[in-house]
N, C-alpha and C positions, 0 to 999 in steps of 0.2 A: 779465222782459225789459224792464222799465222803460219801457213804452209804445212800444217799437219793434216793428214787425212782424218776424216770423221771416224772411220772404222778403228783407227788406233785409239782414239779417245773413248769410243763406245765400248771397245773390248775391255779396256781397263775399268770403266765404270760398271759394266755388267759383272765382271769378275769380283769387284769390290762389293756389289750388291748381293751377290750369291754368298760370298764369304760372310758378310754381316748377317744375312738371314740364317745361315747355318749356325753362326755363333749365338744368335739370339734364340733360336728355336730347337736346336739339336740336343741340348742337354737338359736333364732334370733340374739342375741347379745352374742358373745363368752365370756365365763367366764373361767379363768384359772383352770386347772385340780385340783390344791390343794384347790381352793375355792369351786369347785363342791363337793369335798370330804367333806369339812366342812359343806356345805349346806345339803348334804345327811345325815351326822352324826346328824345335828340338827333336820332334819325331822324324823329320826329314833327315837331319844330321845323324840321328841315331841309326836310321836305316842305312845311310851311306857308309858310316863307320862299321856297321855290322857286315856289310859286303866287303869292305876293304880289309878288315881285320879277321874276318871269319869267326867272330865271337861277339858277345854283347859288349859294347864299350863301357868303360868305367865312368863314373861321374866326373872324374878329373879330366879324362879325355874329351868328354862332351863339353866341359867347362872351357877347356883350352880352345876348342873349335868354335865355341860361341862367344868367347871373350868375356866370360862371367866366372863367378866363383863356383866351386863344386857344391857349396851349400845352396846357392841359388838354383843350381840344376836340380837338386833334390826337392827343393821347394816347388819348382815348376812341375816336376813329376807328380808331386802330391796333388797339385791343382788338376792335373790331367786325368786323375783317376775318376772313374765313373762310380756313382753311389750304387749300392746293392739294396734291393728290397728285402725287408725283414720277413716278408711273406713268401720269399723264394723257397721253393721246396728243395730239400736236400735228402740225401740218403738213397739207398737202393730201391726201397719201396715207394719213395716219394711221399711218405705220410708225415714227414717232419718238416717244419719250417725253420729257417735260420733264426728267427726271433725267439723260438723255443729254447735256444741255447745261450741266450744273452741274459745275464742277471740284471734285474731291476734293482740298482743300488739304493733307490729311494723307497722301495717297498719294505715294510716292516716284516721281518721274519717272525713266524708264529712263536718260536721258542724265545726270541728276544722280547716279544710283547708280553708273554707270560712271565718271563723272568723279571721284567720291569715292574709288572703289577705286583709280583711277590715282594720285590725289593721295596716298593712303596708301602706295602702292608707292614713289612718288618720295620722299616724306618718309622712309620707311624707308631708302632707299638713301642719302639725305643724312645721316641720323643715323648710319649705319654708318661715315661718314668721321670721326666724332668718337670721343673716347675712351669707354670703357664708362661711366665715371662721368658725363661730360658728357651723353651720350645718355640715361642713366637719369634725370638731373636734369630734362632737358627733357620726357621722357615723363611723369614724375610731376607736374611743375609744370603741364603743360597737359592732363593726363588723357588722353594719347594711347593708353594701354593699356586702361584700363577706363572712360573717360569721366568720371572723377572727378578734377578738378584738386586738387592738394595744396598746402598752405601751406608756407612756408619751414621752419617748425618741424617739420612732419611729415616733410619730406624730410630735414632735419637728423638726425632720430631714426633714419631708415632707414640713413643713411650714418655715423652716429655723430659728426657735426660740428655746429657752431653754425649758426643760421639765417643769420648774417652770412657765414659761409664759403659756404653754399649760394647766397646772393645774389651773391657774387663769382663763383662758378662759373657761375651762370646768366647773369650779365652778360657774362662772357668768352665763353661758348658762343654767346650771341645775336649777339655781334660776329662770331664765326666764321661763323655762319649767314647773316649779312648780306653776307658777301664774295661778289662776283659768281660765283666758281667754284661756290659752293653754292646761292646764291639764284636764279640764272638759271632753273634747272629748275622752281622753284616759282612763279615770277612769272606764268606762264600761268594759274594757278588763282586769281589775285587778282580776276579779273573776276567 
């Protein structure tokens, strides 16, 4: 043991084992041990500066003390935050949950779904005023049938003509669709 007492070595190893166990098991989302050590160091310095200054230290003051950038301090503070459960009750009565107030951006709002269906119906009726080829070119070009827009070449292969001819048909058809007699019904959906 090269002259060192066993207790010196054992104390350090026990402290390390406890720190690692806490880092591995204490949080809902596991943070690497080295990051937990940095978070703990930041917390310790923050408490010391709070006592010395009599107020919460700024990120700049913490950064200077830790010899890192203020941006890095803010990043470390983000890592240190504990997640909150969406099932956590809030409010005076305790009958609401946090998740009730968070919008599901992926969910389709009923009004949007109805509006989309009406738009499809209107678009279908406008396309029925065109020739079969013109309507087909528009459907393929903009992916109205299957959600997959096609290139001029791909549409040309379907109709057995060149991409230039498809471009001409598309241009002529779009001019027809811009005519007020056809476009007026679709203008309400532009908002």
